[in-house]
DODOMI-302567 format. One record per atom (N, C-alpha, C, CB): residue in one letter; x negated, y, z negated. Coordinates in steps of 0.2 Angstrom, whole numbers, plus 5000, padded with zeros to 4 digits. Each point is the difference from the previous one (the first is absolute). Glycine has a CB too. Layout:
aXYZ...
***
This chain:
m504150935006m499849964995m499150045003m501149854997h498450144997h499450015002h499649935004h500150104988l499649915017l499449985005l499849994994l499750065011r499949874985r499450035003r499449925001r500450154991l499349935014l499349945006l499449994996l500250065012y499349894991y499449964999y499450035004y500749914998i499550075007i499550045008i499750064997i500949975012p498350044989p499749915002p499750004994p499749985012f500350014985f499850014993f499549914996f501450114999h498949855005h499849944997h499749965006h500850004989m498749955012m499849975004m499749944996m500050105007i500049854998i500149935000i499349995004i501549975000e498050014999e499349975003e499449914996e500150175000v500549825006v499549904999v499550035001v500549885005r498950054991r499650005006r499349954998r500450145005d499949825001d499549954999d500349954996d499150085000i501349895000i500349974995i499949925002i500850104995h498949835003h499949935000h500249964992h498850035010k501749954995k500649964994k499849925002k501350095001r498549834997r500149985000r500249964994r499550035009f501049894991f500149964996f500149955002f500250074994g499249915002g499449935001g499750035007g500849884994r499450065011r499849995006r500650025003r499349914999l500850135000l500650055003l499650075001l501249954994l498850065012l500050074999l500350055003l499149974998v501550075000v500650025000v499850085004v500549924989l499150125009l499850045003l499350035000l501050014999e498850045007e499249995001e500050055005e499649864997g500150214999g500150075000g500450055003g499249964997v501350025001v500550025003v499950084993v501049865007s498950194999s500050095003s500450034998s499749995010f500850064986f500350065007f500250044995f500649935012s499850164990s500450024993s500450025003s499350024991i501250015005i500450055003i500150054995i500649935007n499350114997n499950074998n500650055000n499049965004n501650014996n500450054999n500749965002n498950115003g501849924990g500649975001g500249985011g500550094983g499949865015g500549975002g500449905000g499550125006v500449874999v500049935000v499549925002v500850085001f498949904996f499149975000f500549945002f498850064990a501049895015a500149905001a499350005001a501349955008i498950004987i499649935002i500249965000i499450014997l500449975009l500049935006l499849975000l500050025006g499949914996g499649915002g500549974998g498949994997p501049955005p500249945000p500249944993p499350045011n500949934987n500049944995n499050015000n501449905004g498450144988g499849974998g499150045002g501349894999s499150165003s499550075005s499450034994s501450065009g499049944983g499850034997g500150054994g499749965009k500650064994k500950035004k500250054989k500949825014t499550104982t500050024991t499549984999t501050004996t498349975004t499550014997t499550105001t500349855002l500050164998l499850105005l500350004994l500150065015l500649954988l500450054996l500150004992l500750005010k499149924989k499950004991k499350034999k500849874997i498750135006i499350025001i500150084996i499649925012i500850104992i500350085001i500350014993i500250015014l500349914984l500450064994l499549984995l501550035002g497849944999g499849964994g500349954995g499550085002m500749895002m500549924997m499449955001m501450015005v497849995003v499549955001v499550075001v500749875006v498550104992v499550024998v499849975008v499950014985p499850065020p499349955006p499649984995p499750095012d500149894992d499049975002d499950045002d499949915003q500050134998q499850065004q500350065002q499649925003g500050124998g500450085001g500350044995g500349965010d500450094992d500050054998d500850015003d498550044999v501749994993v500850015004v500350074998v500449874999l499250215001l500250094997l500850015004l498450075001m501849934991m500750095002m499650064998m501349944996k498850125005k499750035000k499350035001k500949974998s498749985003s499350025001s500049934993s499750185005k500349794993k500050014995k500149914998k500450155000s499249804998s499949935001s500649974998s498850004999v501449945000v500650004995v499849934996v501150055008i498549914998i500049954998i500049974994i499750015008n500349954986n499950004995n500550034993n499049995009h501450074996h500150084994h500949995006h498250134996h502349864998h500650014997h500550075002h499349944991a500350085007a500750084998a500250025006a499450084990y500349925015y500150005008y500849995004y498749924999r501549974997r500449985002r500950064999r499149874996k500750144998k500550064998k500450065006k499149994988q500350005020q500550045003q499849945006q500050154996i500249835004i500249925004i500949985000i498649964994a501950035009a500349975000a499849975004a500750044995y499449875001y500149925005y500749984997y498649945001l501550025009l500449935001l499549945003l501350085002p499049884991p499249935005p500949965006p498449924982q501050045021q500249965002q500349934998q499350065005i500649944988i500549964996i499950044992i499949875009a500550154991a500350034990a500249934995a501050135007r498849864989r500149954995r500050044995r499649915004f501450044992f499950094995f500349904998f500350215002p499849814987p500649935001p500550005000p499649954996d500750005008d500849985004d500350034993d499949855010n500250154984n500250014991n500150095001n499149884991l500650135012l500150104997l500650025007l498150064995t502449985003t500450045001t499950045007t500149994989v499850015017v500050075001v499950084998v500549925003n499850084990n500150074996n499049984995n502050014998e498049935003e499649994993e499450015007e500849914987l499350065017l499250015003l499750075003l500149895002i500450164997i500050075004i500050044995i500749995011r499349984984r499850074993r499449964997r501450064994m498349885006m499649984999m499650025003m500449944997i499450075009i499450045006i500450075000i499649885010g500650174984g500050065001g499450004993g501550055008d498749924990d499649984993d499550005003d500649954992i499049995008i499549995002i499350065005i500949874998r499950175006r499450055002r500050064997r500149955011n500450064982n500450074997n499450065002n500749934988d500350075018d499850045006d501149994999d498249975010s502050064991s500850065005s500049995007s500050114993g500649845007g500049985004g500750025008g499049914990r501050065014r500850015006r500249944999r499850095011e500149864985e500249955000e501149995002e498549994991k501650085006k500950004999k500150015011k500250114982e499649935018e499850035010e500049935006e498950114994l500849855000l499749955006l500349934999l498850075001i501649924995i500549974996i500750045003i499149954988a500950075014a500650025004a500149995002a500050045000r499549985007r499550005009r500149945001r498950074999f500649854997f500249975003f500649964997f499050015006g501350014991g500749985000g500249934992g500050055018l499649954977l499549954995l500650044992l498250005009d502150034992d500650034993d500649944998d500050155005s499849814998s500749954998s499249924999s501850065012f497949964989f499349934999f499549994995f499950015011l500150074987l499750034994l499849944989l501050135011n499949874992n499549914992n500549925000n499650114987k500249895022k499749965001k499449955001k500750065002k499249924996k499149974997k499649995009k500449904986l499150085016l499949995004l499949955003l499950084999g500049874995g500349945004g500649945006g499450074991e501150005007e500350005007e500250055001e500149915000l499550125003l500250035007l499949975005l499850074997s500449975010s499749955003s499150065005s501649895001g497950025002g499550065003g500350115000g499649855009g500750144998g500050065003g500250054994g500449955012t500050064983t500350014991t499450024997t500949914998r498850055002r499050014996r499750045003r499749894996q500350125010q499150045004q500750045001q498649925007k501850124992k500450054998k499750044994k501049935006v499350014992v499550024992v499550014998v500449984999n499050005006n499449995000n499750085001n500249875004i500450145001i499850065004i500350074997i500149935011v500250054982v500150054997v499450014994v501349995003l498349964996l499950004994l499450045005l500749894990a498850115014a499550055005a500350015002a499149985003f501450105000f500150084999f500250034996f500150005007m500149934986m500450044996m499450044996m501149915000f498350094997f499650105001f499650015005f499850024991d500150055008d500050055004d499050005000d501650074994a498249875009a499249975003a499850045006a500049884996e499550135002e499650035008e500149945006e498850064992i501049895006i499449955004i501049935001i497950044991c502249935015c500449974998c499949945006c500750094992i499049835004i499649945004i500849985000i498549974995l501750015012l500849954998l499649965005l501550074997d498649864999d499749925009d500949974998d498049914999e501950095007e500849955004e500350064996e500049835002p500450214999p500550034996p500449985002p499750084997t500649895007t500749995005t499949914998t499950125014a500049904985a500149904999a500850004994a498149954999g502349985004g500649994998g500750075001g499049914990l500650165016l500750024996l500650035006l499150054987d501049965013d500850005006d499950055005d501049974990p499250045015p500050075003p500050044995p500549985010l500250024988l499950114995l499649974996l501450084998s498449924997s499349984996s499550025002s500449914997l499750075011l499449985003l499950105003l500249815004i500650224999i499650095000i500050034994i500450035012k499849964983k500050034996k499350024993k501449965005l498249974999l499150004999l499950055005l499649874996k500250105010k499950065001k500050065004k499749944995q500850105002q500250044997q499650044994q501049945005l499150014991l499450014991l499550015001l500449934994i499450045014i499050024999i500050025006i499449914994e501250115012e500050095000e500250074999e499949945004e500150054990e500250084992e499349974998e501750014992e498049955009e499449984994e499550035005e500349864993k499650165012k499549995008k500350085000k500049845009r500350164989r500150105003r499850054994r501149975007k498949984987k499750034993k499349995002k501049974990g498750015014g499349984999g499449964999g500550054998k500149884999k499649964997k499749965004k500750004992i498849965007i499949965002i500249914998i499550105003i500649895004i500649944999i499649955003i501250065002i498849854996i499649965003i500349954998i499050044999i501249935008i500449945002i499849945004i500750094999t499449854996t500049975006t500549965003t499149994995t500949985009t500549975004t500049975007t500650074993h499749885008h500049955007h500750045006h499649864991i500650205006i500650005002i499850055007i500949974988m498950015016m499850065003m500150115003m499849865002p500850084999p500950095003p499950054993p501549915006l498350044988l499850064994l499650034997l500549964999v499050035006v499450004998v499950065009v499549854991q500650145013q500250065003q500550065002q499349945000e501350104991e500350015000e499750054997e500649915004l499050054991l500150004992l499250055003l500849874991a498350075010a499550044997a499950035009a499449914985q499850135013q499950065003q499049965001q501250124993e498749865003e499449915000e500049964996e499350035004i500249914998i500349955000i498949975000i501850025006i498449954989i499449974998i500049925003i500050084989f499749905015f500149945002f499549935001f500950085003l499249894988l499549944999l500049945005l500150044990l499349915011l500349955003l499049994996l501449995013e499149944985e499549934998e499450064993e500149905019g499950124978g500250054995g499450085003g500449874988k499750145017k499550075004k500650045001k498849945009v501150134991v500450045003v499949995008v500050094989r500449905018r500149995004r499950085003r500649884997f500150175002f500050035002f500350024995f499849985009h500150144990h500450024997h500050075002h500049914991g500650125013g500150045002g500849994998g498950035008s501750064999s500349985001s500449965005s499550054993i501149945008i500449965001i499850005009i500950014987a499250035012a500150045008a499049975002a501350154997t498449855001t499250025001t500149915001t499350134992l500849845003l500249905002l500749985005l499649984985q500550065019q500749975005q499450055007q501750014989k498050025009k499450025008k499449974999k500250125003q499449834994q499549995000q500249934999q499450114997q501349865004q499949944999q500649995009q499549984982n500550095020n500550005008n500649974995n499149965014e501250024980e501149985001e500050054996e500549855001k500350185005k500750024998k500349994991k500349975013d499450004982d500350034995d499249934994d502050065006l498349984988l499849974996l499749934999l500850094998e500049895004e499749894999e499749965004e500849984994h499350085011h499649975008h499550004997h500450045010a499150014990a499550044998a499549954995a500950115001i499649844992i499849984995i499749935003i500850084992a499549945011a500449935003a499149985008a502250054998s497750015002s499749995004s498949994996s501450075009i498949954988i499250014994i500049924998i500350154991l500149815006l500549944998l499349965008l502050064993a498349945014a499649965004a499549975000a500450045002p499649915001p499149965000p499750035005p500149884996
***
């Protein structure tokens, strides 16, 4: 089987991003760069600006100040680059009267691309759900459908916002295997999650946001050493301690 590799062709650079919603300052001077493939975790407590940052990278939210560059080109107010991104939102909203099969076909038509949906449907055991309406599915099954939608195209960058929500242990193992496979291809995979063991297992770098600012960017080992803690969970708790 031919393995398509991406490293180090692409890079993401976030420059001095500010974003305010009314009086609420959500992001303040956020800057970082991702220069090669791998798994990068954007972490932080609720309200730290993680989802807003992801939506700015995706072009779904326009920053008040700053820039986002991919392959050294600004993507603010440009949209063609989105085809190279796979996205799993924290809450995916689709019409409940659509069947799983109709939704997958619709997304394929929108992307105008051939995908790997059959393999992913089989992997996550969704064959028996293809003719069921989304409104009839459990939260965990809907999340498996969302995973299929996110990974069915061969995108260079994968952005996963709380990807484990509602997954049973077996499906979680399958998701981790899928992320590892994409990582080995040299893709950039950005995840947000509150599950620290998942980050410890998969990510080589973390970007920690607190009150809209980057408080740490580097390897897990560096953070643990910096905070003098034995694991990531305690290192994060140390940052948050008053």
